[in-house]
C-alpha positions as CSV (number, residue, x, y, z in Angstrom):
1,M,116.9,87.6,109.6
2,S,114.9,90.2,107.7
3,I,112.6,87.7,106.1
4,A,111.8,86.3,109.6
5,V,111.0,89.8,111.0
6,I,108.8,90.8,108.0
7,C,107.0,87.4,108.1
8,F,106.3,87.9,111.8
9,V,104.9,91.4,111.2
10,T,102.8,90.1,108.3
11,W,101.5,87.2,110.4
12,L,100.4,89.8,113.0
13,V,98.6,91.8,110.3
14,I,96.9,88.7,109.0
15,I,95.7,87.9,112.5
16,V,94.4,91.4,113.0
17,F,92.7,91.3,109.6
18,A,91.0,88.0,110.5
19,I,89.8,89.2,114.0
20,I,88.4,92.7,113.2
21,P,84.8,93.0,111.9
22,K,84.8,94.1,108.3
23,G,82.0,96.1,106.8
24,L,82.9,95.0,103.3
25,T,81.5,92.1,101.4
26,L,83.8,89.5,99.9
27,V,83.6,91.0,96.4
28,E,84.4,94.4,97.8
29,M,87.4,93.1,99.7
30,I,88.7,91.3,96.6
31,F,88.2,94.5,94.6
32,T,90.0,96.5,97.2
33,Y,92.8,94.0,97.4
34,F,93.5,94.1,93.7
35,V,93.2,97.9,93.5
36,S,95.6,98.3,96.5
37,S,98.0,95.8,95.0
38,I,98.0,97.6,91.7
39,L,98.5,101.0,93.4
40,T,101.3,99.6,95.5
41,V,103.1,98.0,92.6
42,I,102.8,101.0,90.4
43,I,104.0,103.5,93.0
44,F,106.9,101.4,94.4
45,S,108.0,100.5,90.8
46,I,108.1,104.1,89.8
47,L,110.0,105.0,93.0
48,D,112.4,102.0,92.6
49,V,112.9,101.3,88.9
50,N,112.3,104.7,87.3
51,L,113.4,107.3,89.8
52,H,115.8,105.2,91.9
53,W,114.6,107.1,95.0
54,V,113.7,104.0,97.1
55,P,115.8,101.2,95.6
56,A,115.1,97.7,96.8
57,S,118.0,95.5,98.1
58,K,119.5,93.2,95.6
59,D,119.9,90.5,98.2
60,V,117.4,87.6,97.6
61,E,116.3,87.3,101.3
62,K,115.6,91.0,101.5
63,G,113.9,91.0,98.1
64,V,111.5,88.2,99.2
65,A,110.8,90.1,102.5
66,L,110.0,93.2,100.5
67,N,107.7,91.3,98.2
68,I,105.9,89.8,101.2
69,C,105.5,93.3,102.6
70,R,104.3,94.8,99.3
71,F,101.9,92.0,98.2
72,V,100.5,90.8,101.6
73,E,101.0,93.3,104.4
74,I,100.4,96.6,102.8
75,P,97.3,95.6,100.8
76,L,95.7,94.0,103.9
77,L,96.4,97.1,106.0
78,L,94.9,99.2,103.2
79,I,91.8,97.0,103.2
80,I,91.5,97.4,106.9
81,G,91.8,101.2,106.5
82,A,89.2,101.3,103.7
83,S,86.8,99.2,105.7
84,I,87.2,101.4,108.8
85,L,86.8,104.7,106.8
86,N,83.7,103.3,105.1
87,S,82.2,102.0,108.3
88,R,79.3,103.4,110.3
89,L,81.5,104.4,113.3
90,R,81.5,108.0,114.4
91,P,83.8,110.1,112.2
92,I,86.3,110.8,115.0
93,T,86.6,107.1,115.8
94,R,87.1,106.3,112.1
95,W,89.9,108.8,111.7
96,L,91.6,107.8,114.9
97,L,91.6,104.1,113.8
98,A,92.9,105.3,110.3
99,A,95.6,107.2,112.2
100,A,96.6,104.1,114.1
101,I,96.9,102.2,110.7
102,Y,99.0,105.1,109.4
103,L,101.2,104.9,112.5
104,F,101.7,101.2,111.8
105,F,102.7,102.0,108.3
106,M,105.3,104.4,109.5
107,I,106.7,101.8,112.0
108,N,106.8,99.3,109.2
109,E,108.7,101.8,107.0
110,W,111.2,102.4,109.8
111,L,111.5,98.6,110.1
112,L,112.2,98.2,106.4
113,L,114.8,100.9,106.6
114,S,116.5,99.5,109.7
115,L,116.7,96.0,108.2
116,G,118.3,97.4,105.1
117,I,115.5,96.1,102.9
118,I,115.0,99.6,101.3
119,V,117.3,102.6,101.2
120,Y,116.3,106.2,100.7
121,H,117.8,108.3,97.9
122,N,116.1,111.7,97.3
123,W,113.3,110.4,99.6
124,N,112.6,110.6,103.3
125,M,110.1,109.7,106.0
126,F,108.1,112.8,105.4
127,F,107.5,111.8,101.7
128,A,106.7,108.2,102.8
129,S,104.3,109.6,105.3
130,I,102.4,111.6,102.7
131,N,102.5,108.5,100.4
132,Y,100.8,106.3,103.0
133,I,98.2,108.9,103.9
134,L,97.3,109.3,100.3
135,F,97.2,105.5,99.9
136,I,94.7,105.2,102.7
137,I,92.5,108.1,101.6
138,V,92.5,107.3,97.9
139,L,91.8,103.6,98.5
140,A,89.0,104.4,100.9
141,Q,87.4,106.7,98.2
142,I,87.7,104.1,95.5
143,T,86.2,101.5,97.8
144,R,83.3,103.9,98.7
145,W,82.7,104.5,94.9
146,F,82.7,100.7,94.3
147,I,80.3,100.1,97.3
148,H,77.8,102.7,96.0
149,L,78.2,101.5,92.4
150,E,77.4,97.9,93.5
151,R,74.4,99.0,95.6
152,G,72.9,101.1,92.9
153,V,73.3,104.4,94.7
154,I,75.0,106.1,91.7
155,K,72.3,107.0,89.2
156,K,72.6,108.6,85.8
157,A,71.2,112.1,85.4
């Protein structure tokens, strides 16, 4: 059942990703996807394997659902967040949309917990909240750096 729910949520994220206008080029989106995937894998591997704070389920179905979430859903949401924060919208609109993405991250985290895909040990929703806020902000800054680097804005002194 968990894989069906996560696949449905991921399907909705893919539809939203396809519909919204993106201010990033294809190269910038690919770069952002790989950076977000690397950040996601590193952080969740440290929390799961090294610290045992957020251990993943040993069940195959729940493991596949978690991998779908970590390799498709979270990076696409981070790309949407980076695109919004680097857009030409008014600052209040950008941050409100980023807050909506953050809210979706927290709903998704609650869904992962309620389906038994992840379990918290020495971790809680507050730490997960800070984790996702930092994910969005750090990836937006890395994407901004890459955009300016590609367009030649960064000059040597």
